[in-house]
Steps between C-alpha positions, in 0.01 A plus 500: 500500500631845415542776756212694343276192515590443865430866582161490327410174673603642837314827448190311394534272799551795734204680347279194549627457857428868571139471377444182697640670811281807439189284460576318826555826689176650370308183581641491854407866548143433391479203735618712790245774424214255556414417856646811660164625628460467877160463668387810691198344673632157601364324193631311199612684188336397174678471167367633175584720207683769703233765437391482863626366829240296688525380858252233612415493872301193602259519792256249645212666312671548163775695330610863481701613197711817510597643161768748395651619176805278455737766367419787737373301805205742505178352642225457239166615644273195517190705413654596165534141375250404232484139617672256734460126562686238699500126443632201691559167329649177620495130429192297579249781541323758283659844466368782718459844346360821641507871442751715691332806649668830594571531872674838512824642361674231291328209675258245350328220691317178425328278755419131496822370344683212662832427330694189594877461496604456136195676352546757226358840594466763227363850476381651172481880500378755248696818568357854478645538147314183388809279489449149634769354724535207736698370794536140614654303785509154648349491847778370722407527862166464673664648812543827307131577552428768757 
């Protein structure tokens, strides 16, 4: 192999290695960005499309969901939502679904739900601008109920 051929092969190899490295760094950064939300009310943080941040607080009578704008951490007034529902689904039983109702500030509540450990809990919200978003979690701990 000539010196020019070796140089071109090395540059091409270095270029490919650089782009692979860059892709890995960007992927790791995106993975770290998810999951950095901390609960403010002792609940469990939902995961969704990053439009909103939703915290689910489970109580004996049902669930309370607190919502904020994900980017600014500004509370979204519950009364301004155009629609909100929560559902619970798990193996061996029919899904439960009910409407979330405003309960002041950025708080929504739903009564009569009884999630079990391992159930999927999801909230579907229609924001004031008409955009539909969602947040979901796996119910992990029955002791987390207040």
